[in-house]
ZAMARGU-4260 file (C-alpha; in steps of 0.2 Angstrom, whole numbers, plus 5000, padded with zeros to 4 digits):
<rodrens>
0) 4650/4947/4642 | 4660/4962/4649 | 4647/4969/4661 | 4657/4984/4669 | 4664/4998/4659
5) 4679/5008/4664 | 4671/5025/4667 | 4669/5029/4686 | 4657/5041/4695 | 4663/5055/4706
10) 4663/5043/4721 | 4675/5031/4712 | 4661/5018/4709 | 4658/5011/4691 | 4644/5020/4683
15) 4634/5003/4683 | 4639/4997/4700 | 4626/4987/4709 | 4612/4995/4719 | 4609/4994/4737
20) 4599/4979/4743 | 4589/4977/4759 | 4583/4962/4769 | 4575/4961/4787 | 4592/4961/4796
25) 4605/4967/4783 | 4609/4981/4771 | 4619/4976/4755 | 4628/4991/4748 | 4644/4995/4738
30) 4660/4997/4747 | 4668/5013/4753 | 4686/5017/4757 | 4682/5019/4776 | 4676/5000/4776
35) 4694/4994/4776 | 4695/4993/4795 | 4680/4982/4796 | 4686/4971/4782 | 4702/4969/4791
40) 4693/4964/4807 | 4686/4949/4799 | 4698/4945/4785 | 4713/4943/4796 | 4704/4928/4804
45) 4713/4912/4798 | 4696/4903/4799 | 4688/4915/4786 | 4699/4917/4770 | 4705/4899/4767
50) 4688/4893/4766 | 4685/4904/4752 | 4702/4902/4743 | 4711/4917/4749 | 4724/4920/4763
55) 4720/4929/4779 | 4724/4948/4777 | 4741/4952/4786 | 4738/4971/4787 | 4726/4985/4786
60) 4735/4990/4770 | 4731/4974/4762 | 4712/4976/4766 | 4713/4994/4759 | 4719/4987/4743
65) 4705/4974/4742 | 4692/4987/4746 | 4699/4998/4732 | 4697/4983/4720 | 4679/4980/4726
70) 4675/4999/4723 | 4683/4999/4706 | 4674/4984/4700 | 4657/4988/4708 | 4652/4969/4708
75) 4654/4966/4727 | 4642/4971/4741 | 4647/4975/4759 | 4636/4965/4771 | 4630/4977/4784
80) 4621/4972/4800 | 4606/4983/4802 | 4605/4984/4821 | 4624/4989/4823 | 4628/4997/4806
85) 4644/4986/4806 | 4651/4978/4790 | 4652/4960/4794 | 4656/4952/4777 | 4654/4953/4758
90) 4644/4945/4744 | 4649/4946/4726 | 4641/4943/4709 | 4653/4941/4695 | 4654/4934/4677
95) 4655/4915/4676 | 4671/4912/4667 | 4667/4893/4666 | 4652/4895/4655 | 4651/4902/4638
100) 4633/4909/4641 | 4629/4928/4639 | 4626/4936/4656 | 4629/4920/4666 | 4635/4925/4684
105) 4643/4916/4699 | 4640/4920/4717 | 4653/4921/4731 | 4653/4927/4749 | 4662/4928/4765
110) 4656/4932/4783 | 4665/4936/4799 | 4666/4921/4811 | 4656/4930/4825 | 4641/4930/4813
115) 4642/4912/4807 | 4627/4901/4811 | 4614/4916/4811 | 4607/4913/4794 | 4615/4929/4787
120) 4624/4922/4772 | 4608/4914/4767 | 4598/4930/4769 | 4610/4940/4760 | 4611/4927/4746
125) 4592/4927/4744 | 4592/4946/4740 | 4606/4944/4728 | 4597/4929/4719 | 4581/4940/4717
130) 4592/4954/4710 | 4601/4942/4698 | 4586/4934/4690 | 4573/4948/4691 | 4583/4963/4688
135) 4598/4957/4678 | 4588/4943/4669 | 4603/4931/4671 | 4599/4914/4663 | 4610/4905/4676
140) 4619/4907/4692 | 4633/4896/4698 | 4641/4894/4715 | 4656/4883/4721 | 4663/4877/4737
145) 4678/4867/4742 | 4675/4849/4747 | 4678/4852/4765 | 4667/4868/4767 | 4651/4860/4775
150) 4645/4877/4780 | 4645/4884/4763 | 4637/4868/4756 | 4622/4870/4768 | 4619/4888/4763
155) 4620/4883/4744 | 4607/4869/4747 | 4595/4880/4757 | 4595/4892/4742 | 4589/4878/4730
160) 4604/4876/4719 | 4606/4860/4710 | 4623/4850/4712 | 4631/4847/4696 | 4646/4838/4702
165) 4665/4840/4707 | 4677/4849/4695 | 4693/4840/4699 | 4709/4850/4702 | 4701/4865/4695
170) 4709/4879/4705 | 4725/4883/4714 | 4723/4889/4732 | 4732/4904/4739 | 4745/4892/4747
175) 4749/4884/4730 | 4740/4868/4732 | 4728/4861/4720 | 4710/4859/4725 | 4693/4852/4718
180) 4678/4862/4717 | 4660/4856/4720 | 4649/4864/4707 | 4631/4870/4708 | 4619/4880/4697
185) 4602/4888/4697 | 4593/4894/4682 | 4581/4908/4680 | 4567/4897/4676 | 4570/4887/4691
190) 4571/4902/4702 | 4555/4910/4696 | 4545/4893/4697 | 4549/4892/4715 | 4542/4909/4719
195) 4526/4910/4729 | 4511/4910/4717 | 4499/4921/4727 | 4497/4939/4720 | 4512/4946/4711
200) 4527/4940/4721 | 4540/4950/4711 | 4531/4966/4713 | 4527/4963/4732 | 4545/4958/4735
205) 4552/4974/4727 | 4540/4986/4736 | 4544/4978/4753 | 4562/4978/4750 | 4562/4996/4743
210) 4553/5001/4759 | 4566/4993/4770 | 4580/5001/4760 | 4573/5018/4762 | 4571/5015/4781
215) 4589/5009/4782 | 4596/5023/4772 | 4588/5035/4785 | 4596/5025/4800 | 4613/5022/4793
</rodrens>
């Protein structure tokens, strides 16, 4: 399923770009051209990109090109820390090209090294999971990590994904080497079944997050 069209709004975002999401400590919003400097600040770190399959950015120009691509596709959020207003990473929700299932999506994320170990990746991903299953009604969400990426594995396990197995020699890394991918999935039924049963959890969640988003918009 081709989710995004080619028509752009006046701000150069696709007409159906993802909406802003909010959590207790984070704002997830669409990228803007001015974000390139913050992206370069974390993406030049050799500890960040290779864990996600891309080479460290070598210049601000490279980061600017990546940000333009994020804006044109409209399927990657900038992760912004509420208390500082600083962009600290990205999280994306794209079509799952490994599954022939309508509206299946796959999750990907990257976070600047100074913000590792604070639970930010899990917090951002939980907001995206809610959006995926409640707003987009996706039937299944997949996520992958390379065999040596223990940090990503722990995030995925905390989110409740089921490990499917290892897809051997499934991708070519930025340095040209071949790599396995460890595969996980979460279905909409599994996600909804795990929600709190008291009251209307979906409505309560949306009201709470809408309030947070409104407050964040005033402060940013």
